[in-house]
N, C-alpha and C positions, 0 to 999 in steps of 0.2 A: 618661469622659462617654459615661454610659450611650445605650441606645437607648432613644427612645419610640414609640408604634406609627408616628408623623406623620413620625418624625427619619427622610432619609435616610442617618445615616452607618452603616456599617456595622463598622466599627473604629476606634479612636482609638489615640494615642500620643505619647509624644513627640515632638519636631522631631530628629534624626539629622543627622547630617553623615559623609555627602553625606544627603540626603533617602533617603527610603524612595522607591524606582518599583518599582512596577508595570510589569509586560510594556503596550507596545512601547517604554517607556524605560529606562533604566540606569544613569542616574547625572544628580543636580540638584545641585548648591550655590549659595548665597549669598554674593555679597562684597557687604559695606559695610564704606566702611572712609573715615575722618577724616583724608585726607593733611594732612601741613601743605604750603606755601607754598614753590612749586620754588625751585632755583636756577637759575645760567645756561643747567644744560642740562638744565632738568626734572628735578632731581635730587632726594634729600635722605638725612639720614642716615640711611639708615634702617638697622636688623639684626632678623634673625631672621625666625622663621614663627612661623606659628599658625591654625589655625581659626578658622570662620565661626563668631560671636557669642562669642569669646575673644578678643576685639581687647586684653584686657590695660587699662593706666593708658593706653597713647599713643591708644588709638582705632582705630591700624590694623596693617596682617599688611605685612613687607617681599614674603611670596611666593615666589619663586623666584629673582629677577632680585638679583644682586651686586655693580653697580654704581652702587645709589643710582635706581635706577630700579625701582619695585614692577612685578613682573608673571611672565610666564612665558615664558621663550626660546625659542628654536626648539625645537621636538618632536615627536614623528612620531604617527600616529593610523593606524588600518586598519580598515575596518568597521562604520561605523558616524556619527551624523553630529552634528555641533554647532549648539546654537542658543543664538545671545549675544544674549539681551536686555539692553541697557544703560539705567538709567533715570535715572543720574547719571553723570557722570565719562563718562575717553576712553578707548577701545582703541585700539592702533596694530596693523595686522595685517598680517603680511607673509608668506611660504608659500613653497615648494620650483618650486610653479609661477611664480616670479616676481609674483604677486600680489600687491598691497599697500593698504591707508587709511586712516583714521580715522575711526572711529566711535562715536555715542555721545548722551548726553542723549536719549534714547527711542531710537534708530535699533536694528536687529538683524539679526544677520548666520547665515545660516545655513550651512556646511558642512558639503558631504558628502566624509568622510574617501576612501572607496569601497576601491579595490586601495591605497591606500599617500600620504599628503601630512604633510607638514612643516609646520608652522606656531606662530610668535609671540606672541604676548597681552603685548604692556606698558603700563602705564598711566601716561603720563606727566602726570608736573606743573606744568602748564600755566599755572599761572595762578602767578606771584611773588610777588600785592601781598595773598594770601587763600589760607584754604585751601582744596583739592584735595577735594572730596567722589568716592567712589564710590563706586555700587551698580548692581549687576548679577545677573544668574542665568545661569550656564551649565547647561545640559542637553542629555545624551547620549541620542538618537534613534535604538534601533536599525535595521539593513538587516535584509531575510530576507538567506536566503543567498543564491539567485540575486544579491542585487543588490551581494552582497559586496565584488566586486572589479570593479563599475563602475570608469568614469575621476573622480576627483575632479573637484567643482566648489564654488562661494561664491554666494550670493546674497545682496546687500544690500538691506534695507526701513529706507529713510528716515523719521524721526518721523513727520513733514508726511505721507507718506502710512498709516500707519497710524493705525487708526479706531478709536471708541471705542464699544460699546454702553453704556445710559442703565440710571441705576439710580433709587432713592430718594434726595431729600434732599442730591443733588452727589456719588452714587455713581458709579463708571463700571467697568468693565472691558476694558481693550486687547486688541483680538485681534491677537495676533501669528501665528497658525497656527487655520486650522479657521475656522470661521462661530460665529457666536454672537447668537440675538436680531436675524437680519436682516445681522448686520454681516460683511464676511468679511477675512481675512487675505490677506498678501499669500502669492503661492505660492510653494511652496516649490520646493528643485530638482528637474527632473525624475526620479533615482531614488530620490527619497524614499518611506518610508512614507506617508509622508501629503499625498503628492502623488494617489494614490486616493481619493476625497470615502469612498467605500464604507469605509474604514478611522477616518473622524471624529474623526482627532489633534487636538485644540484644545490651544492657549498661551493662558490669558489671565490677565492680571494683573488684579486686583481690589483699585482702593481706594476706602477706605470713609472720608471726614468722619467728625467724631465726630456722632452721632447719627443717621448716613446706613443706607442696607440698600440689599444687591445680593440676586436672586432670580435664580438662575442656572436655568434649563430644563432638562429632563431631556434626554439626547444624542440626538440624532436619526437614531444606528445603532439600529434594533427588533429587530433579528433578529441574531443571534451574539452572540458574548461579547462583554466591553467594559468595560475598565476608567476608572475615573473616581478623584483623587486628589488632596487638596486642602490647600494646607500654610498652617497662619497663619502667618506670618513675623514681624505688627507687629501693637502692639493688643490691645487687649483686647477680641475676637470669640464675638459668642454664633451659633449654628449651631442652624436649627431652633426656638431660643426656648431651645437649652440653652446654659451657658456651660460652655467647655472646661478642664478638670481640667488641663489644665498654660499654663504662660505663650506655649508656643511650641507645637501640635500640627500632629500629622501624619494625616491622615484619610483613608479608606478608604472613599467615597461608594455609594448605588446608584445606576447612573447612568440607572437608570429615572422618579426620582424626582426633584423639583425639590428644592433645597436655598436656605435662606435665610440668610444672612449678614447680619450686624447689627454697627455699631461701637458697643457700651456702655461704652465708654471715654472719656476726657478726652487721646486720643491720636492719630493718624490710624492708621489700617487700612490693613494689604495680605495678600490672601489670591493665591496663586498655584495654577491649576486646572493642569492637566496630564489628559487625557483621549488612550485610543485606542483601536482593539480590537488585541488582542494578536498577538503575530505568532506565537508559541506553533512554537519551534524550541530547540533546545537553544543555550544561553548561556555560551561558556567563555571568559573575558577575563583579562588579563595585563598591566597597568598600560596601556597606551595601546592595546592593541588591543583588539578584541569579536569573537570569529569564532564558530564551530558546534561544532567540534572543536579535542583538546589537538592534537592535528595540525598543526592550519592557524593553530595560534597559535607553535607549531615553524617553522612557515614561513615566517609574517608574521617572525618575529625575523633569520631566514639570510634573508629578504629584503631587511631593512631593512641589515644589517651589509651586505650585496654593492652594495648602488641609493641607500642614503640618500632613496629613496622621489625620486628627480630631483636629489638634492641639495640646496645653500644658498649661491644666489648673491646671498647677501649678505653686506657685510662682517665681520659680527657678527650674534652669536643673538641681543641684546638690542636690537633696531633701531626707533627713537623719532625723527619727523619733525619739521622746525621748527613750534618753539614757534606762527607765525603761518598757517601750514598750511591749518588751516580743516578740514571733514570733505571726505573722499573714497575714491571704490575705483578700484581700478587693476584690470580684469580680464584674466589672460592665456590667447586660444584660439588653435592653431593657428599660435604663434610672434607673432600680433599682440595685442598692449595697446589697450586701450579705458580710459576713464577716465569713471568716473560723479559728477555730482556731487548734494549735495539739490536739491528741484527750489524754485522759490522762487515765496513761495505770497504 
């Protein structure tokens, strides 16, 4: 895509796996799978793994589960946050703090790993009489060095509470973080880089039915550096009147200019927006740990070997809850468990 005088697009390229994510974001992946009906254990004969957009003839991947339930069994993190935006399907969560939950179909879980946590994210095949589609984004948001060793925390935002900013022709942008066109997203964890409105962190998922458009206004932060990226994930999208040169594109946008997204194709389009002020600190990562120096990475591995970040209080690394459980979240604070359920609308 060439940049015209009125275009907000600074750079464009093909969408990679994982996505290209400038500071303060450090990682983003898109999971879209067409899982088959599940058996009595919510399993299916699924084997092998694969990258996003490379799902083969079956239309799905196993990821890292081993017992017929896809997902990501218990694993550690330190030094950043995970934001899991679920658009279809369900995730069963367990962690080393004793917290648990089932969320999906528009819910968002925001977890601060801080000084260290283990968590499992399994995708139960709840439906036995029909396919179990899964569609979600997982985004990693960095923590500044002064907060990398904060206490772990997670927050649930139920789909019933997530608001949308309207576009034209049925287009809308779900606001999962930050604010957009007067619509505010759910409150992030207290130690998040996003907790300070001055950092203007935003996570927006724009859906574009055929013939619709959405005008993304400039960022509200007008002083200091700011990064804004757009990921054209689904559909044929034009940006500021120009067609993307690849079927799936990653765009760096000028945060001081508006951007017009239009659906010129015959299928629904989808765009993910990530924006925020950069933390502007060294980033050293190794697998599940993201710190500021190699010495801190070495210490993270040593700490995990010694403490397992609190251990794993579950009988298996691949926990799923009963099929009929419904959505819920259990948070453990100072040894006290509190259960949260979606609001009745």
